[in-house]
N, C-alpha and C positions, 0 to 999 in steps of 0.2 A: 594590511593583508596582501599577500603576493600570490596571484594565481588561483584558479578554481579548476578542479578536475572532476569529471563525472566518470565514475567507474561503472560500466555497464552500457553497452551500445544497443540495448533493446529499444522499443518504441519510446517509453517514457524518459529514459536517460538521454537518448538522442534529442527528444523534444526540448528537454531542459537545456541542453547544450546549445541548441539553436537559439533559444530565447535569451540565454545569458550572453551569447556571443553578439547579440544585437546591440548590447550596451558596454561590453568589455572586450578587450583584445587579448586577454590572457587566459582564455578557456581551452581546456583540453578534454577530448572524449577518448576514453580508453575501452577497448573490447578485447576479448580473450583470443579471438581468432585472428591470426596475422593476415591470412588471405582476405578475410572480410574487411578488415581495416585499410589494407592496401587498395582494395577496390573502392571503398568509400572515399578514400583520399583522392583517388584518381577521378572518379565520376562525381563526387561531391553531393552524392545522395546515399541514403540507407534504404535501398530498394527491398532488402530482406525484412526489415522491421518497420519502416516509416516511409513507404513508397511515395514518390512525387514531391517530396519536400527537400528544397535546396539547403545544403550545408553552407553557412556563411564562409567566406574566404579566410576570415580570421580564426576560424575554429581549428585548433590542432587536432589531429587524429593520430593515435598510436596504439600499438599493442604491447609496448614496452612498459611494464608496470613500474620500474624503477624511475623511468623518465616521467610517467603520469604522476607519480606520488611526490614530485618535487613542489608541487603546489601546497599552499598552507590550508586551503579549504578542499576537502575531499567529499563529494556527494556519492553515497553508496546507492546506486540504482540497479539493484539485482534481485531476484526471487528470494524471498524470505528463507526458504529452506536451504539456500545455498550460502547465506550470510555467515552462519557460524563457522563453517569449514573454511571460507574465504578469509575471515578474520584471523583465524588461528594459523593459517598457513602463511599469511602476509603481514603479520603483526609488526615485523621490523620496519616495513615500509610505511605503516600507518601510525606508528608511535609518535606521540606529541602533536599530532595533527588535529585540526577541527574537522570532525567527522559528522556528516549529516546523513542520517538514514533516510532513504526515500522508499524503504520497504513497507509493505502493509500486510502484517500477519503475525502469527505467534509460531515460535520454534517448536516443531512437533516433538523432538527429543527432550527439550528442557522446560517447555512451557513458558519460555521468556520472550518478551518482546524485543525488537530490534535495538533499542537503547541499552537495555540490559545485556544484550549479547555482546555488543561493541564494548561497553564498559568493562565487562568481565574479561574479555580476551585482550583488550588494549587499553589497560588502566591509565596509561600516561596521556591518552587522547582526551580531547574535550568533545563531548558527544551532544548532538542535538538531533531532532527529527522534524522532517518536513512532510506535511500531510494535508489532505483536504480535498474538496470535489474538483477533480480534474481528469480530463482525457488527454492522452498524448497528442492527438491529432489537433485538438483545440489550442494547446500550448504552442505546437509547431507552427500553426496557421496564424499565430498572433492574436488569437481571440482572448478577451479579457478573462483573467482567472484570479481567484483569491485563494490563498493557502495559509496555513498556520505553521510557524517555526517555533519549535518548543525545546526547552532545556531548563534545568534547575539553576544554570549559570546565567544570571541576568546580563552580565556584560557580554558573555558569548551570544546570547539571543539578540541583543542589540546590534552587535557587529554583523552577524549573520543577516539579520533583517535588512540592514543597510546594503550589505554586500551582494545579496542574492535577489533583491528586488529589481525587476525589469520594467520595460515600458508597458508590458501587458500582464505581468505577474505582480499582484499586490500581496505583500506578506503581513500577516498579523502575528504578533508575538504572544508567547504563553510560557508560564513557568511551570506548567503541569505536562511534562512529557509522558507520564503514565496515561493520562486521560487522552492524549493525542494518539499515542501508539495503539492503545486498545480500542479507540473509537475507529481508527482506520482499519484495524484488524477485524473487528466484529461485524462492521457493516458488510463485509464480503460474505459472511455466513447469511446475513438477512437477505442479501441480494440473491443468493442461490435460492432461498426459500420463496422470494417473490417470483423469481423466474419459474419455478416449479408450479406455483399457483397459476400463473398466466398461461403456461404451457399446458397445463391439465384442464384449462378452461373453467377455473374457479371464479374468475371475475375480478374486476377492478376493486370492489369492496373488500374482497379477500386480501388483495395486496395491501390496501391502506391499513387493514387490521394488522397485518403482519409487520408493516413498517412501524406502526405505532407501538405495538406490543414489543416488537423486536428492539426498538430504542429503549424501552424499559429494561429489557434483559441487558443491553449494552451498559446501561447505567448501573445496573445492579452488580455486575461483575466488576466493572471499572472502579466504582467507589469502594468496593470491598478491598481492592488492590491499592487504594490510596489516591484515586483520581478525584478530581473536583467535579461535582454534578454538572455544573455549568459548561465545563469543557465539552461534555457529550451533547450539548445543545448547540455547539458552535460549528465552525467550518469542518473540523476534522471528525466530527461525530454527525450530528443531524444533516449537515450539509452534504457530506459525503454519502451518507445513507440514501438521501433523496436522489442523488445523481445515479448512484449505482443500482438502485431498485427500480428505476423508471426508464432506463436507456438500454437498447440492445448493443450499444457500444461496449457496455460492461461485459467483460469475460465472465464474471461471476454470475451476473443475471442471465447471460446467454447460455451458460452452462446448465443453470437450472431450467431454462426454458426448454432445452433439449431433453433433459430428464423428464420434465412434465409431459412432453409430446411423445416420449418413448423413442427418440431419435438416437443414433449412434454418437458417441462422445469421441472427439479427437484427443488422444493421450498425449500429443506433442504440445498442446497448448497449456501453458502454466495458468492454473486457476487457484489463487492463494487461498480462497474460501474453503477449499476442500480440506487442506491440511489444517487450517485454522479451526474448522468445525470440530475435527477430532481432538485437536490440542485443547480447545476451550472446553469441551465436554469433560475431559479428564480434570482439568483445572477446576471447573465449577463443582465437580463431584467431590473432590478433595476438600473444597472450601464449604461445602454444604449449600451451595447456591442453586436455586431453582431456575433452570434455563430450558424450558420445554421446546421452544422453536429451534434452538441450537441442537438439542438432542435428537429431534425428529429429523433435522437436516442430516446429522451425522448417521442416523440409522438409515435413511434413504440412500446416502452415498455408499454405505457399506452393504446395501441390498438386504438388510435385515428386517425391513418393513416396506410395504407397497404404499403408494401414495394415497389411495382411498383409505387405508387403515390409519395412516398418519393424520389425515384430516378428521377422521372420527375420534382419534385419540385426543387431538387438541380441543375439538369441540365438546368432548365429554369430561373435560377437567371440571373440578368443583367450581361452582359459581363463586365470585369473589367481588369485593369493592375495588373499583379503579383508584 
């Protein structure tokens, strides 16, 4: 394998590039804005997205996509709702590459996860997904992190596991990309729900209940779509669920927290769980899958129900065996 490129100079993409550059000299970070990348190259920091973290001297920085895509391994670190258009517009650059999705979400237009999106628009690529409990600041600061790399191609998974492991990022392999991508997507919806609960003053017990029952919903949908149940109990499912539902560093939890408190929402911040809640609600309805927490989150986001009524709705559901 020759070269690794991270497409997307947001916080997470920058953090991955920093970590990979600590063990490799052939890493490139690409960003769409020429001005931003020129500045980052000059000052060796990404003050816009990941302030205070030094970019290694060995890390290449560019806004030239053709140059960036000379690498064999391409990490796609961009918002999920931009992935489909980017893949379509730049399929020629990405053809035949090893593509690793670092997105967490479901495409709102198609209901597809990132692996399916990339496979659909770039059929000659070998596609995998990287997911798990991780904050960009932790990765950039060299704190220990465990993630999952998944694909149906066992040789690809083994190669990427070896090639993307760093001194502080430990990768576990999986042959269940469906479980990994839907675990990473659905936990964002549950994080919004938990943020709402804490923000509205419903208490820690309510959060614990939402996390537990939310994990059941995650398994219910993912297994219907072909995932293995144990994947949703692993790093990319339960692990990521715990992290995002319990920390204010999570944009999804923080978004829910503001909703619960009745505070203003910043529309410039990408919150993947918002689009995912809407996409998953549609997908679950088509499949006849019961997902009450997801539906309530969707309705709160769409302002079709108030929080007190949402709580009453969930508590008044028919009693059932766990």
